[in-house]
N, C-alpha and C positions, 0 to 999 in steps of 0.2 A: 504493500500500500504506500509506504513512504516513497519508494522509487517512482511509482505512478504519479504521486502528488508532485514530486520534484520535476518530472517530465512535463506535467501540465503547467506548472509554474514557469518553467523555462520557455515553453511554447508561448505563454501569455506575454512574457517579457519580450520575446522575439517579435510578436505581433505588434506590441506597443511600440517597439523600436522602429519597425517598418512604418507604422502609422505616423509617428513623429517625423521620420525622415521624409515621408511623402508630403506631410503638411508643410514641412520646412521649405520644400521646393515647389509646392503646388501652385504658387502665384505666377511662376514663370512659364511661358510656353516652351515647348521642347524643340530643339533643333537636332534632327537625326543625321548622323554621319555614318556611312557604311564602311565595313571592312570585308573584303573577299580575298582570302588567302589560305596558305597551307599552314595548319596547326597540328597536323598529325603525320606520322611517317618520318623517313630519314631527314627530310628538309624542314621539319616542324619548327626548329629554332628560328628560321627566318620569319615565318608568319606570326609565331607566338610573340616575338619581340615587337612586331607591329601592333598586334591587338592589345597587348599589355601596356604599351606606351600610350596608346589612345585612351584606354580605360583609366590609366593613372592620371593623365592630364585632364580628362573629362571630369573625374571625381574631384580633382583639385579645383577646377573652375566652378563646379556646382557648389562645392563647400564654401567658396569665397563669394558666392552671390550670383554667379552666372556670367555670361558674356554679353556686353552691350553692342548691338548691331543696329545702327540707325535709330537709336532711341528706344529700342525694345530689348529687354534683357531676357536672354534665353538660357535654359539649362541644356547641356549637351548630352545626348544619348548615343552611345556607340552600338550599332546593329552589326553583329559579326556573323560570318558564314565561313566554315571550314571547307575549302574546295578540295582538300586531300591531294593537291597537286595534279588534279584531273581536270583537263580543259572543259569537259562536259559539265562537271560540277561547278566550275567557275562561271559558266554561262548561266546555270541555274541560280547561282548566288547573285549574279548581276540582275537577273530577271526579278528575283526577290526584292532587291533594292528598288528597282523601277516600280514594282507593285506597291511599295510602301512610300512612294513619292520622294525618294532620296536622290538628291542631285550630285552629291559628292561622296566618292568611295575611294578608300585607300586599298591598294592591291590591284591585281594579284602579284605574287612573288616570283613567278617564273615566266619564261618567254611564251610557251604554248598557251598558258592561261590568259596572259595579257593580250595576246593576239586574238584569242577565241572570243573574248568579251567585247571586242571593239564594236561590232555591229549593234549589239544590245545597248551599249553606252551611247553611241551616236544617235540611234533611233529614239532613245528615251531621254535625251538631254541630260546625260550624266558625264561629269568630269571625273576621271579616275587617275590615280597616282600609283602606277605599277613600279615594282622593283624588278624590272625586266629590261633587256638591253637592245632588242631589235630597233634599228633606227627608223624603220618604216612606221612605227607606232607614233613617232614624234615629229616626223617630217610631213609637210603638206603633200597631199590633201588632208591627212589625218590632223586633228586639232583637239581632240578630247582627252588625250593621254598626256600626263605630265610625269616625267621620270623623277622618282623620289630620292635618288642617290647618285653617286658617281658611277658611270658605266665602266665595264672592263676595258673598253677601247680608249678610255681616258686614264684609268688607273694603271693598266698594264704598262704602257710606255713610260709612265712616271716611275714605276717600280724598277723596270729594266734599266732605265737611264741611271737611276740611283745606284743600282748594283754594279753597273759598268764603271761608274766613277769611284765608288767606295770600295768595291770588292774585286774589281778587274775581271768580271765574268766575260767569257768569250763564246762559250757554247751552251746551248739551252735545249732541253728536251720537254715535250708536252705529252701529258697523259690525260685522257678525258673519258667520262662515262659515255656510253653509247646512247645518248639522248640529245634532243635538239639544242637545249640550253648549253650544256657543256661543250658540245661540238661547235656551236656558234662562237662561244667564248674562246675556244682553242684556235679557231681560224683567225679571229681577231688578234689573238696574242701572237700567233705565228707571223702575221703580216707586220705587226708592230715591231717584233724582234728583228725581222729581216731589215726593216727600214732603219733600225738603229745600228745595223751592221753586225748583229750577232749571227753566229753559225747555228742554224737549227739542225740538230743531229737526229731528231726523231719528232715526227708530227702526225703519226697515224696509229698510235697505240690507244686502244679503247678497252673498256670493261663494262660488264653489266652491273647495274646498281645493287643487285642482290649478291654480288661476288663476296665470298668469305676468305678466299686464299688469293692474295694479290701478288704472291711471289712470281708466278709465271707471267703475270701481266707486266710487272715492272722490270723483270730481268733484261729484256732487250734494251730498255731505256738506260738502265744502269751500265750495261756493257758499252754503250756509246760514250760513256764518261763525260756527261755534261757538267758544267759548273753550276747550272741552275736547273732544277726539276720543277716544272710548272704543273700543278694539279688543276687543270682548267675547270672552272665551275663546280668544284668539288663540294658536296653536301657536308654539313657538320658531322653527320654520322659516318661517312666514308673517309674523311680526312685522317683521323688517327690511325685507321687500319692501313692506309696507304703509307703514311709516314713511318709507322712501325716496320712494315715490310721492307721499305727502302733502306732503313738503317740496319735492319738485320741482314740485308744483302751486302752490307759493307759500304753503302753510299755515304760519303762524307761531305758532299757539296751542299749548296743551299736548296731549300724547298720553298715554293711560294704558291699563292693563289690570289685571284682577284675577287674572290667571294669572302664575305664576312664569316667568322667562325665563332665557336663557343669555347671559352677557356676551360670550363668545367668538363666538357666532353673530351677535349684534347688531353686534359690531365688524367681523366679516367681511362681513356683508350690507349694513350701512348706514353703518358708520364714524361720523364726527362728526355725520352727520345724525340719529343716534339719541340724541345728547346731550339730556338733559332728559326722556327717556322714563321714565314712572313705572310700576312694577310691584310686585307682592307679592314679597318676598324671602325668604331663609331666616330661620329663627327665631332669629337671633343677630346681634349686631353686635360690633365689636371691644371696645366698652365692656361688653357683656353677657357675652362669652365667658369661660368658665372655663378653667383649665389643661387640663381634660379635653377640652373642645371644641377647643382649639388642637391637642392631641395627635391628636384624631380627624381634623382637617383634614390634619395632617401625614402620618398613616398612610394616609389616603385618597389623597392626592396621590402618595405613594411607590408605592402599590399600583397606581394606574391612570394615573399620569403627568399628571393634570390634576385640577381640582376644580370642582364646580358649586355655586354659592352656595345653590341650593335644597336641597342636602343638609344644610344647617343645620337644616332642617325635617324632612327625611326620616330623619335619625338617630334621631328620637324613637320611632318605632313599635316597633322591636325592644326598645328600652329599656323602654317601657311594658309590653310583653308579659311580659318577663322579671321585672320588678319586681312585677307583679301576681301572677305565679305564685309568686314568693318570699313574697308576703304571704299566699297561700293555696295551698299545694302541691297540694291536692286538684284544683285547676283544670287541672292538666296533662292530665288525661283527662276532666274534667267542666266543660264550658263554662258550665253553669248556676252553678257555684261561682264562675267568673270574673265572670259578670254581677253576682252578689251582692256580690262584693268591690269592684267598680267604684264602688259608691255611697259607700263610706267610704274608699276607697283614697287614701293620701298617702305620698309618698316624696321624699327630697331630689332636686332637679334637678341632675344632675352636669354639665350643659352650660352653666349660668349661674352668675354670681357671686352672692354674697349668700345669702339664705335662700329662694331660689325653690324651689317644690315641683312635683312631678309629681302632677297630679290629673286626674280626668275632669270635663268640663264639658258644656254643651249644653242645660241645662235651659231656658234662655230661648228657644232656637231650636227644640228638639225635644220638650220636656216630659219628658226623661229624660237621664241622663248618658251620652251616646253620642258624645263628641268628646274628643280629646286636647287638653289645655291646652298650647298652644304660643304664644309671643309672635307678635303680628301685626307684622311688620317690613315697612315700605313703603320701597322703594328708588327712587333716581333714577339713571339711567345717565349716566356721564360718562367720556369718553375711554378706553374699554376696560374699565371696571369699574363697580361699583355703589357709590353713596354712600347712607347711611341718611337717609331723609327724616323718618320718625317711627316710633315704636314704640307699640303699644297692646295691650290684652288683650280677650278675649271671655269671656263666661260661659255 
């Protein structure tokens, strides 16, 4: 009886808490922002950091009174959909957003999904922010997709040039999963490496994503004796397995990727063998981080019990959406107004120290401003965490 009474009491407290929470925010209308991306499977870390970043920031905004857009104060609600890295599910997710009248969606996280949802987004007046790299998504006549991060064809050359200057690398080998995203990133990396004068000693080695023994996959690349082994588009789940196999085969050179990684997964899967692994990191470093960025990290960690460095990049999408809507409130229901505003938009960057600005870039790569300006932070893994190797910008 006592246990039952305790359960009832706990339930009543929970209901009361929800009622109080609801009444606290009831006066504000709700602005729904969508997320369609991968939060399960080998690439789950990419989408999970997206969704958690959005939910952390939305909860923070709501807690402090909402966001004022054109004189109306809104609470922000994140509507999330796990596409499981399946283009068909990504389409279903974007259709769900359209049905709910949502005009701004973050994601998808991979090339296939981002390309698949384009017709749905364009037909239903949705601006979406993929973490996918095909240039056709961001070049005219396409105009509804905005790249949420630095692309591999922007980060790859920066990494290779840095390693040429600092480490004297001359030979590079590429290994990629037999999927469209990694293969596309490999091809871009190969072209960039050749343009910088590197000798590409291997560019055709592939593996299936469910591979468990990478020794026979990597052996030909290791035999070519590259100074740099590039794991093109590697997922956080596969990266430690590939690194471990390469080191156990005796490879002592550098290993890099242009995709973001998870330090916890690297530590668990490869341990000290992952030391020196180079990857694209979150768009912040301790030196660049503002007080608001530090508070974001603290709130995220308290909310989810852990933090992913990639969220230093993923925090930006929701901020850009809200700040652009504040600059032109008509864009809440009119995505054409949003597009027009992007060309001249500028706002203070709350996540960086100094006078950094939020602006849209991409003219050099896409011929139009269809990319969020976030710093390119390149990390080196060391003993369970990431250390900043260098920071750059793209236009």
